[in-house]
Each structure stands twice: as structure tokens, then as C-alpha cells.
PyMOL Python script that loads the backbone (N, CA, C, O; Angstrom):
from pymol import cmd

cmd.read_pdbstr("""\
ATOM      1  N   MET A   1     -19.483   1.540  28.668  1.00  0.00           N
ATOM      2  CA  MET A   1     -19.607   0.128  28.879  1.00  0.00           C
ATOM      3  C   MET A   1     -20.432  -0.608  27.812  1.00  0.00           C
ATOM      4  O   MET A   1     -20.137  -1.743  27.437  1.00  0.00           O
ATOM      5  N   LYS A   2     -21.474   0.085  27.342  1.00  0.00           N
ATOM      6  CA  LYS A   2     -22.291  -0.489  26.280  1.00  0.00           C
ATOM      7  C   LYS A   2     -21.533  -0.587  25.005  1.00  0.00           C
ATOM      8  O   LYS A   2     -21.687  -1.557  24.262  1.00  0.00           O
ATOM      9  N   THR A   3     -20.664   0.454  24.711  1.00  0.00           N
ATOM     10  CA  THR A   3     -19.847   0.389  23.513  1.00  0.00           C
ATOM     11  C   THR A   3     -18.880  -0.744  23.524  1.00  0.00           C
ATOM     12  O   THR A   3     -18.726  -1.431  22.514  1.00  0.00           O
ATOM     13  N   ALA A   4     -18.216  -0.970  24.638  1.00  0.00           N
ATOM     14  CA  ALA A   4     -17.290  -2.103  24.734  1.00  0.00           C
ATOM     15  C   ALA A   4     -18.003  -3.426  24.570  1.00  0.00           C
ATOM     16  O   ALA A   4     -17.438  -4.327  23.949  1.00  0.00           O
ATOM     17  N   ALA A   5     -19.203  -3.602  25.082  1.00  0.00           N
ATOM     18  CA  ALA A   5     -19.909  -4.826  24.951  1.00  0.00           C
ATOM     19  C   ALA A   5     -20.329  -4.985  23.456  1.00  0.00           C
ATOM     20  O   ALA A   5     -20.286  -6.098  22.934  1.00  0.00           O
ATOM     21  N   LEU A   6     -20.720  -3.922  22.788  1.00  0.00           N
ATOM     22  CA  LEU A   6     -21.069  -3.981  21.421  1.00  0.00           C
ATOM     23  C   LEU A   6     -19.908  -4.360  20.586  1.00  0.00           C
ATOM     24  O   LEU A   6     -20.018  -5.246  19.738  1.00  0.00           O
ATOM     25  N   ILE A   7     -18.789  -3.721  20.793  1.00  0.00           N
ATOM     26  CA  ILE A   7     -17.599  -4.086  20.016  1.00  0.00           C
ATOM     27  C   ILE A   7     -17.149  -5.506  20.287  1.00  0.00           C
ATOM     28  O   ILE A   7     -16.749  -6.195  19.350  1.00  0.00           O
ATOM     29  N   ALA A   8     -17.196  -5.979  21.527  1.00  0.00           N
ATOM     30  CA  ALA A   8     -16.846  -7.339  21.814  1.00  0.00           C
ATOM     31  C   ALA A   8     -17.823  -8.353  21.094  1.00  0.00           C
ATOM     32  O   ALA A   8     -17.392  -9.372  20.555  1.00  0.00           O
ATOM     33  N   THR A   9     -19.068  -8.042  21.114  1.00  0.00           N
ATOM     34  CA  THR A   9     -20.041  -8.907  20.461  1.00  0.00           C
ATOM     35  C   THR A   9     -19.864  -8.980  18.942  1.00  0.00           C
ATOM     36  O   THR A   9     -19.953 -10.050  18.340  1.00  0.00           O
ATOM     37  N   LEU A  10     -19.613  -7.825  18.347  1.00  0.00           N
ATOM     38  CA  LEU A  10     -19.412  -7.810  16.912  1.00  0.00           C
ATOM     39  C   LEU A  10     -18.034  -8.476  16.544  1.00  0.00           C
ATOM     40  O   LEU A  10     -17.900  -9.039  15.458  1.00  0.00           O
ATOM     41  N   GLY A  11     -17.041  -8.406  17.435  1.00  0.00           N
ATOM     42  CA  GLY A  11     -15.810  -9.052  17.221  1.00  0.00           C
ATOM     43  C   GLY A  11     -15.990 -10.598  17.260  1.00  0.00           C
ATOM     44  O   GLY A  11     -15.447 -11.320  16.423  1.00  0.00           O
ATOM     45  N   VAL A  12     -16.727 -11.050  18.205  1.00  0.00           N
ATOM     46  CA  VAL A  12     -17.066 -12.476  18.284  1.00  0.00           C
ATOM     47  C   VAL A  12     -17.798 -12.944  17.080  1.00  0.00           C
ATOM     48  O   VAL A  12     -17.490 -14.017  16.562  1.00  0.00           O
ATOM     49  N   ILE A  13     -18.714 -12.230  16.623  1.00  0.00           N
ATOM     50  CA  ILE A  13     -19.525 -12.601  15.456  1.00  0.00           C
ATOM     51  C   ILE A  13     -18.586 -12.634  14.186  1.00  0.00           C
ATOM     52  O   ILE A  13     -18.706 -13.526  13.345  1.00  0.00           O
ATOM     53  N   LEU A  14     -17.670 -11.651  14.084  1.00  0.00           N
ATOM     54  CA  LEU A  14     -16.761 -11.592  12.977  1.00  0.00           C
ATOM     55  C   LEU A  14     -15.836 -12.816  12.965  1.00  0.00           C
ATOM     56  O   LEU A  14     -15.619 -13.434  11.923  1.00  0.00           O
ATOM     57  N   ILE A  15     -15.311 -13.143  14.114  1.00  0.00           N
ATOM     58  CA  ILE A  15     -14.412 -14.276  14.243  1.00  0.00           C
ATOM     59  C   ILE A  15     -15.147 -15.507  13.930  1.00  0.00           C
ATOM     60  O   ILE A  15     -14.623 -16.346  13.197  1.00  0.00           O
ATOM     61  N   GLY A  16     -16.376 -15.696  14.448  1.00  0.00           N
ATOM     62  CA  GLY A  16     -17.208 -16.869  14.109  1.00  0.00           C
ATOM     63  C   GLY A  16     -17.490 -17.012  12.633  1.00  0.00           C
ATOM     64  O   GLY A  16     -17.440 -18.112  12.083  1.00  0.00           O
ATOM     65  N   ALA A  17     -17.783 -15.907  12.000  1.00  0.00           N
ATOM     66  CA  ALA A  17     -18.044 -15.920  10.543  1.00  0.00           C
ATOM     67  C   ALA A  17     -16.750 -16.308   9.753  1.00  0.00           C
ATOM     68  O   ALA A  17     -16.816 -17.039   8.765  1.00  0.00           O
ATOM     69  N   ALA A  18     -15.618 -15.814  10.201  1.00  0.00           N
ATOM     70  CA  ALA A  18     -14.371 -16.183   9.507  1.00  0.00           C
ATOM     71  C   ALA A  18     -14.098 -17.656   9.660  1.00  0.00           C
ATOM     72  O   ALA A  18     -13.735 -18.317   8.687  1.00  0.00           O
ATOM     73  N   ILE A  19     -14.264 -18.202  10.877  1.00  0.00           N
ATOM     74  CA  ILE A  19     -14.034 -19.618  11.106  1.00  0.00           C
ATOM     75  C   ILE A  19     -15.053 -20.447  10.318  1.00  0.00           C
ATOM     76  O   ILE A  19     -14.693 -21.505   9.801  1.00  0.00           O
ATOM     77  N   ALA A  20     -16.275 -20.018  10.211  1.00  0.00           N
ATOM     78  CA  ALA A  20     -17.297 -20.750   9.423  1.00  0.00           C
ATOM     79  C   ALA A  20     -16.920 -20.791   7.950  1.00  0.00           C
ATOM     80  O   ALA A  20     -17.061 -21.819   7.286  1.00  0.00           O
ATOM     81  N   ILE A  21     -16.438 -19.655   7.448  1.00  0.00           N
ATOM     82  CA  ILE A  21     -16.042 -19.596   6.024  1.00  0.00           C
ATOM     83  C   ILE A  21     -14.877 -20.534   5.786  1.00  0.00           C
ATOM     84  O   ILE A  21     -14.906 -21.303   4.825  1.00  0.00           O
ATOM     85  N   VAL A  22     -13.874 -20.501   6.607  1.00  0.00           N
ATOM     86  CA  VAL A  22     -12.714 -21.412   6.441  1.00  0.00           C
ATOM     87  C   VAL A  22     -13.168 -22.874   6.484  1.00  0.00           C
ATOM     88  O   VAL A  22     -12.746 -23.681   5.656  1.00  0.00           O
ATOM     89  N   MET A  23     -13.994 -23.198   7.413  1.00  0.00           N
ATOM     90  CA  MET A  23     -14.475 -24.579   7.532  1.00  0.00           C
ATOM     91  C   MET A  23     -15.264 -25.009   6.361  1.00  0.00           C
ATOM     92  O   MET A  23     -15.156 -26.166   5.952  1.00  0.00           O
ATOM     93  N   ALA A  24     -16.097 -24.106   5.758  1.00  0.00           N
ATOM     94  CA  ALA A  24     -16.852 -24.384   4.640  1.00  0.00           C
ATOM     95  C   ALA A  24     -15.969 -24.632   3.394  1.00  0.00           C
ATOM     96  O   ALA A  24     -16.240 -25.526   2.592  1.00  0.00           O
ATOM     97  N   TRP A  25     -14.912 -23.817   3.259  1.00  0.00           N
ATOM     98  CA  TRP A  25     -14.027 -24.069   2.114  1.00  0.00           C
ATOM     99  C   TRP A  25     -13.299 -25.427   2.287  1.00  0.00           C
ATOM    100  O   TRP A  25     -13.140 -26.175   1.322  1.00  0.00           O
ATOM    101  N   ARG A  26     -12.877 -25.722   3.483  1.00  0.00           N
ATOM    102  CA  ARG A  26     -12.179 -26.980   3.690  1.00  0.00           C
ATOM    103  C   ARG A  26     -13.097 -28.168   3.526  1.00  0.00           C
ATOM    104  O   ARG A  26     -12.648 -29.199   3.025  1.00  0.00           O
ATOM    105  N   SER A  27     -14.334 -28.087   3.911  1.00  0.00           N
ATOM    106  CA  SER A  27     -15.244 -29.215   3.852  1.00  0.00           C
ATOM    107  C   SER A  27     -15.669 -29.442   2.342  1.00  0.00           C
ATOM    108  O   SER A  27     -16.102 -30.537   1.981  1.00  0.00           O
ATOM    109  N   ALA A  28     -15.540 -28.436   1.525  1.00  0.00           N
ATOM    110  CA  ALA A  28     -15.824 -28.577   0.129  1.00  0.00           C
ATOM    111  C   ALA A  28     -14.657 -29.180  -0.646  1.00  0.00           C
ATOM    112  O   ALA A  28     -14.765 -29.409  -1.850  1.00  0.00           O
ATOM    113  N   HIS A  29     -13.565 -29.434   0.023  1.00  0.00           N
ATOM    114  CA  HIS A  29     -12.340 -30.040  -0.524  1.00  0.00           C
ATOM    115  C   HIS A  29     -11.810 -29.182  -1.724  1.00  0.00           C
ATOM    116  O   HIS A  29     -11.421 -29.686  -2.777  1.00  0.00           O
ATOM    117  N   VAL A  30     -11.830 -27.911  -1.478  1.00  0.00           N
ATOM    118  CA  VAL A  30     -11.250 -26.962  -2.503  1.00  0.00           C
ATOM    119  C   VAL A  30      -9.945 -26.395  -1.942  1.00  0.00           C
ATOM    120  O   VAL A  30      -9.902 -25.794  -0.869  1.00  0.00           O
ATOM    121  N   ASP A  31      -8.908 -26.611  -2.704  1.00  0.00           N
ATOM    122  CA  ASP A  31      -7.597 -26.110  -2.239  1.00  0.00           C
ATOM    123  C   ASP A  31      -7.378 -24.730  -2.814  1.00  0.00           C
ATOM    124  O   ASP A  31      -7.402 -24.535  -4.029  1.00  0.00           O
ATOM    125  N   ILE A  32      -7.164 -23.778  -1.930  1.00  0.00           N
ATOM    126  CA  ILE A  32      -6.893 -22.363  -2.334  1.00  0.00           C
ATOM    127  C   ILE A  32      -5.498 -22.046  -1.896  1.00  0.00           C
ATOM    128  O   ILE A  32      -5.176 -22.155  -0.713  1.00  0.00           O
ATOM    129  N   GLY A  33      -4.657 -21.653  -2.833  1.00  0.00           N
ATOM    130  CA  GLY A  33      -3.329 -21.310  -2.455  1.00  0.00           C
ATOM    131  C   GLY A  33      -3.220 -19.929  -1.874  1.00  0.00           C
ATOM    132  O   GLY A  33      -4.215 -19.216  -1.742  1.00  0.00           O
ATOM    133  N   LEU A  34      -2.022 -19.554  -1.529  1.00  0.00           N
ATOM    134  CA  LEU A  34      -1.799 -18.267  -0.908  1.00  0.00           C
ATOM    135  C   LEU A  34      -2.281 -17.116  -1.798  1.00  0.00           C
ATOM    136  O   LEU A  34      -2.908 -16.174  -1.314  1.00  0.00           O
ATOM    137  N   PHE A  35      -1.989 -17.196  -3.087  1.00  0.00           N
ATOM    138  CA  PHE A  35      -2.454 -16.150  -4.044  1.00  0.00           C
ATOM    139  C   PHE A  35      -3.932 -15.987  -4.047  1.00  0.00           C
ATOM    140  O   PHE A  35      -4.456 -14.873  -4.087  1.00  0.00           O
ATOM    141  N   GLY A  36      -4.646 -17.171  -4.003  1.00  0.00           N
ATOM    142  CA  GLY A  36      -6.119 -17.140  -3.954  1.00  0.00           C
ATOM    143  C   GLY A  36      -6.661 -16.415  -2.710  1.00  0.00           C
ATOM    144  O   GLY A  36      -7.592 -15.616  -2.806  1.00  0.00           O
ATOM    145  N   TRP A  37      -6.069 -16.704  -1.549  1.00  0.00           N
ATOM    146  CA  TRP A  37      -6.458 -16.067  -0.272  1.00  0.00           C
ATOM    147  C   TRP A  37      -6.211 -14.544  -0.347  1.00  0.00           C
ATOM    148  O   TRP A  37      -7.010 -13.736   0.126  1.00  0.00           O
ATOM    149  N   ILE A  38      -5.090 -14.201  -0.952  1.00  0.00           N
ATOM    150  CA  ILE A  38      -4.763 -12.756  -1.083  1.00  0.00           C
ATOM    151  C   ILE A  38      -5.789 -12.078  -1.959  1.00  0.00           C
ATOM    152  O   ILE A  38      -6.305 -11.013  -1.618  1.00  0.00           O
ATOM    153  N   VAL A  39      -6.087 -12.694  -3.086  1.00  0.00           N
ATOM    154  CA  VAL A  39      -7.129 -12.108  -4.001  1.00  0.00           C
ATOM    155  C   VAL A  39      -8.480 -12.014  -3.338  1.00  0.00           C
ATOM    156  O   VAL A  39      -9.167 -11.005  -3.502  1.00  0.00           O
ATOM    157  N   ILE A  40      -8.905 -13.063  -2.567  1.00  0.00           N
ATOM    158  CA  ILE A  40     -10.169 -12.964  -1.880  1.00  0.00           C
ATOM    159  C   ILE A  40     -10.146 -11.803  -0.866  1.00  0.00           C
ATOM    160  O   ILE A  40     -11.101 -11.034  -0.758  1.00  0.00           O
ATOM    161  N   GLY A  41      -9.026 -11.701  -0.127  1.00  0.00           N
ATOM    162  CA  GLY A  41      -8.926 -10.634   0.864  1.00  0.00           C
ATOM    163  C   GLY A  41      -8.930  -9.272   0.243  1.00  0.00           C
ATOM    164  O   GLY A  41      -9.517  -8.346   0.803  1.00  0.00           O
ATOM    165  N   ILE A  42      -8.293  -9.112  -0.900  1.00  0.00           N
ATOM    166  CA  ILE A  42      -8.287  -7.775  -1.566  1.00  0.00           C
ATOM    167  C   ILE A  42      -9.695  -7.502  -2.085  1.00  0.00           C
ATOM    168  O   ILE A  42     -10.163  -6.367  -2.005  1.00  0.00           O
ATOM    169  N   GLY A  43     -10.368  -8.494  -2.604  1.00  0.00           N
ATOM    170  CA  GLY A  43     -11.750  -8.306  -3.096  1.00  0.00           C
ATOM    171  C   GLY A  43     -12.727  -7.929  -1.975  1.00  0.00           C
ATOM    172  O   GLY A  43     -13.608  -7.089  -2.154  1.00  0.00           O
ATOM    173  N   ALA A  44     -12.546  -8.569  -0.822  1.00  0.00           N
ATOM    174  CA  ALA A  44     -13.408  -8.281   0.328  1.00  0.00           C
ATOM    175  C   ALA A  44     -13.177  -6.827   0.811  1.00  0.00           C
ATOM    176  O   ALA A  44     -14.117  -6.089   1.107  1.00  0.00           O
ATOM    177  N   VAL A  45     -11.881  -6.458   0.873  1.00  0.00           N
ATOM    178  CA  VAL A  45     -11.546  -5.073   1.312  1.00  0.00           C
ATOM    179  C   VAL A  45     -12.105  -4.010   0.328  1.00  0.00           C
ATOM    180  O   VAL A  45     -12.658  -2.989   0.736  1.00  0.00           O
ATOM    181  N   LEU A  46     -11.939  -4.290  -0.961  1.00  0.00           N
ATOM    182  CA  LEU A  46     -12.450  -3.372  -1.958  1.00  0.00           C
ATOM    183  C   LEU A  46     -14.008  -3.271  -1.951  1.00  0.00           C
ATOM    184  O   LEU A  46     -14.583  -2.207  -2.181  1.00  0.00           O
ATOM    185  N   ALA A  47     -14.626  -4.381  -1.688  1.00  0.00           N
ATOM    186  CA  ALA A  47     -16.140  -4.368  -1.536  1.00  0.00           C
ATOM    187  C   ALA A  47     -16.577  -3.546  -0.378  1.00  0.00           C
ATOM    188  O   ALA A  47     -17.547  -2.795  -0.474  1.00  0.00           O
ATOM    189  N   ILE A  48     -15.876  -3.671   0.727  1.00  0.00           N
ATOM    190  CA  ILE A  48     -16.206  -2.907   1.943  1.00  0.00           C
ATOM    191  C   ILE A  48     -15.954  -1.386   1.712  1.00  0.00           C
ATOM    192  O   ILE A  48     -16.757  -0.537   2.098  1.00  0.00           O
ATOM    193  N   VAL A  49     -14.832  -1.097   1.082  1.00  0.00           N
ATOM    194  CA  VAL A  49     -14.542   0.300   0.772  1.00  0.00           C
ATOM    195  C   VAL A  49     -15.559   0.897  -0.202  1.00  0.00           C
ATOM    196  O   VAL A  49     -16.029   2.018  -0.008  1.00  0.00           O
ATOM    197  N   LEU A  50     -15.888   0.157  -1.225  1.00  0.00           N
ATOM    198  CA  LEU A  50     -16.878   0.582  -2.139  1.00  0.00           C
ATOM    199  C   LEU A  50     -18.230   0.845  -1.503  1.00  0.00           C
ATOM    200  O   LEU A  50     -18.869   1.865  -1.762  1.00  0.00           O
ATOM    201  N   GLY A  51     -18.654  -0.092  -0.668  1.00  0.00           N
ATOM    202  CA  GLY A  51     -19.961   0.048   0.045  1.00  0.00           C
ATOM    203  C   GLY A  51     -19.882   1.256   0.998  1.00  0.00           C
ATOM    204  O   GLY A  51     -20.836   2.032   1.055  1.00  0.00           O
ATOM    205  N   GLY A  52     -18.822   1.435   1.720  1.00  0.00           N
ATOM    206  CA  GLY A  52     -18.665   2.552   2.634  1.00  0.00           C
ATOM    207  C   GLY A  52     -18.687   3.855   1.880  1.00  0.00           C
ATOM    208  O   GLY A  52     -19.321   4.811   2.327  1.00  0.00           O
ATOM    209  N   GLY A  53     -18.006   3.923   0.735  1.00  0.00           N
ATOM    210  CA  GLY A  53     -17.985   5.123  -0.062  1.00  0.00           C
ATOM    211  C   GLY A  53     -19.366   5.471  -0.644  1.00  0.00           C
ATOM    212  O   GLY A  53     -19.768   6.635  -0.671  1.00  0.00           O
ATOM    213  N   LEU A  54     -20.047   4.483  -1.086  1.00  0.00           N
ATOM    214  CA  LEU A  54     -21.424   4.749  -1.591  1.00  0.00           C
ATOM    215  C   LEU A  54     -22.365   5.180  -0.460  1.00  0.00           C
ATOM    216  O   LEU A  54     -23.225   6.036  -0.668  1.00  0.00           O
ATOM    217  N   MET A  55     -22.213   4.607   0.710  1.00  0.00           N
ATOM    218  CA  MET A  55     -23.044   5.081   1.865  1.00  0.00           C
ATOM    219  C   MET A  55     -22.708   6.472   2.248  1.00  0.00           C
ATOM    220  O   MET A  55     -23.596   7.258   2.579  1.00  0.00           O
ATOM    221  N   ALA A  56     -21.387   6.824   2.215  1.00  0.00           N
ATOM    222  CA  ALA A  56     -20.973   8.175   2.526  1.00  0.00           C
ATOM    223  C   ALA A  56     -21.558   9.183   1.532  1.00  0.00           C
ATOM    224  O   ALA A  56     -21.999  10.263   1.925  1.00  0.00           O
ATOM    225  N   LEU A  57     -21.560   8.820   0.224  1.00  0.00           N
ATOM    226  CA  LEU A  57     -22.176   9.719  -0.777  1.00  0.00           C
ATOM    227  C   LEU A  57     -23.668   9.874  -0.554  1.00  0.00           C
ATOM    228  O   LEU A  57     -24.238  10.951  -0.733  1.00  0.00           O
ATOM    229  N   SER A  58     -24.304   8.734  -0.146  1.00  0.00           N
ATOM    230  CA  SER A  58     -25.705   8.798   0.121  1.00  0.00           C
ATOM    231  C   SER A  58     -26.053   9.762   1.252  1.00  0.00           C
ATOM    232  O   SER A  58     -26.966  10.579   1.141  1.00  0.00           O
ATOM    233  N   PHE A  59     -25.294   9.640   2.347  1.00  0.00           N
ATOM    234  CA  PHE A  59     -25.508  10.520   3.513  1.00  0.00           C
ATOM    235  C   PHE A  59     -25.222  11.995   3.149  1.00  0.00           C
ATOM    236  O   PHE A  59     -25.953  12.895   3.564  1.00  0.00           O
ATOM    237  N   TYR A  60     -24.121  12.231   2.349  1.00  0.00           N
ATOM    238  CA  TYR A  60     -23.774  13.556   1.954  1.00  0.00           C
ATOM    239  C   TYR A  60     -24.872  14.134   1.118  1.00  0.00           C
ATOM    240  O   TYR A  60     -25.280  15.276   1.332  1.00  0.00           O
ATOM    241  N   SER A  61     -25.375  13.353   0.142  1.00  0.00           N
ATOM    242  CA  SER A  61     -26.408  13.853  -0.731  1.00  0.00           C
ATOM    243  C   SER A  61     -27.687  14.181   0.112  1.00  0.00           C
ATOM    244  O   SER A  61     -28.347  15.193  -0.121  1.00  0.00           O
ATOM    245  N   SER A  62     -27.994  13.344   1.039  1.00  0.00           N
ATOM    246  CA  SER A  62     -29.205  13.573   1.841  1.00  0.00           C
ATOM    247  C   SER A  62     -29.056  14.864   2.711  1.00  0.00           C
ATOM    248  O   SER A  62     -29.989  15.662   2.800  1.00  0.00           O
ATOM    249  N   ARG A  63     -27.930  15.041   3.314  1.00  0.00           N
ATOM    250  CA  ARG A  63     -27.728  16.144   4.217  1.00  0.00           C
ATOM    251  C   ARG A  63     -27.605  17.498   3.482  1.00  0.00           C
ATOM    252  O   ARG A  63     -27.973  18.542   4.020  1.00  0.00           O
ATOM    253  N   ARG A  64     -27.108  17.457   2.305  1.00  0.00           N
ATOM    254  CA  ARG A  64     -26.994  18.638   1.452  1.00  0.00           C
ATOM    255  C   ARG A  64     -28.292  19.062   0.758  1.00  0.00           C
ATOM    256  O   ARG A  64     -28.371  20.149   0.186  1.00  0.00           O
ATOM    257  N   GLY A  65     -29.277  18.218   0.815  1.00  0.00           N
ATOM    258  CA  GLY A  65     -30.597  18.492   0.232  1.00  0.00           C
ATOM    259  C   GLY A  65     -30.703  18.098  -1.218  1.00  0.00           C
ATOM    260  O   GLY A  65     -31.685  18.466  -1.862  1.00  0.00           O
ATOM    261  N   PHE A  66     -29.792  17.401  -1.750  1.00  0.00           N
ATOM    262  CA  PHE A  66     -29.865  17.002  -3.180  1.00  0.00           C
ATOM    263  C   PHE A  66     -31.022  15.986  -3.403  1.00  0.00           C
ATOM    264  O   PHE A  66     -31.542  15.882  -4.513  1.00  0.00           O
ATOM    265  N   ASP A  67     -31.402  15.277  -2.395  1.00  0.00           N
ATOM    266  CA  ASP A  67     -32.451  14.305  -2.538  1.00  0.00           C
ATOM    267  C   ASP A  67     -33.860  14.912  -2.522  1.00  0.00           C
ATOM    268  O   ASP A  67     -34.841  14.249  -2.863  1.00  0.00           O
ATOM    269  N   ASP A  68     -33.936  16.175  -2.123  1.00  0.00           N
ATOM    270  CA  ASP A  68     -35.223  16.885  -2.043  1.00  0.00           C
ATOM    271  C   ASP A  68     -35.722  17.328  -3.420  1.00  0.00           C
ATOM    272  O   ASP A  68     -36.926  17.507  -3.609  1.00  0.00           O
ATOM    273  N   ARG A  69     -34.856  17.500  -4.337  1.00  0.00           N
ATOM    274  CA  ARG A  69     -35.232  18.023  -5.666  1.00  0.00           C
ATOM    275  C   ARG A  69     -35.358  16.845  -6.629  1.00  0.00           C
ATOM    276  O   ARG A  69     -34.487  16.642  -7.476  1.00  0.00           O
ATOM    277  N   VAL A  70     -36.438  16.066  -6.505  1.00  0.00           N
ATOM    278  CA  VAL A  70     -36.639  14.918  -7.363  1.00  0.00           C
ATOM    279  C   VAL A  70     -37.192  15.277  -8.749  1.00  0.00           C
ATOM    280  O   VAL A  70     -37.097  14.469  -9.673  1.00  0.00           O
ATOM    281  N   ASP A  71     -37.751  16.443  -8.903  1.00  0.00           N
ATOM    282  CA  ASP A  71     -38.321  16.801 -10.228  1.00  0.00           C
ATOM    283  C   ASP A  71     -37.366  17.660 -11.073  1.00  0.00           C
ATOM    284  O   ASP A  71     -37.689  17.999 -12.211  1.00  0.00           O
ATOM    285  N   GLY A  72     -36.178  18.017 -10.517  1.00  0.00           N
ATOM    286  CA  GLY A  72     -35.208  18.778 -11.308  1.00  0.00           C
ATOM    287  C   GLY A  72     -35.345  20.274 -11.192  1.00  0.00           C
ATOM    288  O   GLY A  72     -34.546  21.024 -11.753  1.00  0.00           O
ATOM    289  N   ARG A  73     -36.344  20.709 -10.476  1.00  0.00           N
ATOM    290  CA  ARG A  73     -36.557  22.173 -10.292  1.00  0.00           C
ATOM    291  C   ARG A  73     -35.894  22.613  -8.900  1.00  0.00           C
ATOM    292  O   ARG A  73     -35.744  21.793  -7.994  1.00  0.00           O
ATOM    293  N   ASP A  74     -35.529  23.870  -8.788  1.00  0.00           N
ATOM    294  CA  ASP A  74     -34.809  24.342  -7.635  1.00  0.00           C
ATOM    295  C   ASP A  74     -35.744  25.043  -6.720  1.00  0.00           C
ATOM    296  O   ASP A  74     -35.502  26.204  -6.390  1.00  0.00           O
ATOM    297  N   GLY A  75     -36.839  24.391  -6.270  1.00  0.00           N
ATOM    298  CA  GLY A  75     -37.775  24.986  -5.348  1.00  0.00           C
ATOM    299  C   GLY A  75     -38.907  25.808  -5.908  1.00  0.00           C
ATOM    300  O   GLY A  75     -39.737  26.342  -5.173  1.00  0.00           O
ATOM    301  N   GLU A  76     -38.927  25.901  -7.211  1.00  0.00           N
ATOM    302  CA  GLU A  76     -39.944  26.723  -7.832  1.00  0.00           C
ATOM    303  C   GLU A  76     -41.261  25.834  -7.902  1.00  0.00           C
ATOM    304  O   GLU A  76     -41.228  24.637  -8.187  1.00  0.00           O
ATOM    305  N   SER A  77     -42.379  26.513  -7.624  1.00  0.00           N
ATOM    306  CA  SER A  77     -43.675  25.818  -7.644  1.00  0.00           C
ATOM    307  C   SER A  77     -44.475  26.139  -8.831  1.00  0.00           C
ATOM    308  O   SER A  77     -45.585  25.630  -8.983  1.00  0.00           O
TER     309      SER A  77
END
""", "prot")
cmd.dss("prot")
cmd.show_as("cartoon", "prot")
cmd.util.cbc("prot")
cmd.orient("prot")
């Protein structure tokens, strides 16, 4: 039940943000054609994928212990 409420809340926030973005573009009197919207969408998706990939590498590095060796030595004191 908590998961469904969280997903619903995040969905409402996402829809609200999308509506606010579209309203901001329209109030600025900037005309964006179909190609412009496609490019903006592709850029947003690539930014999310890049961020997710970097976070995955960060978690992988942390769990494998690569972050523990900050001085370059392999556990030697």
C-alpha cells in the first residue's frame, strides 16, 4: 500500500512538473516545433540514462571495495 501511494505521489509530481514546463515555454512566447520537442526529449532521456549509469558505477565501486583504497596500496600498512 505504501509503495502504491509513493508511486502515485511521484506520478502526480511528474505530471505537474511537465505541465509547468509546457506552460513556462508557452508564456515565454517561444515556438518550438516537433523536431525541437523530439530533441529535448532525447536529451532528457540521455541525461537520465547517463545519471543512472554513473550512479550504478558508483554503487558497484563502493560494494566491490574500490573506494576503500584511496592511497593506491592494496591493504599494505
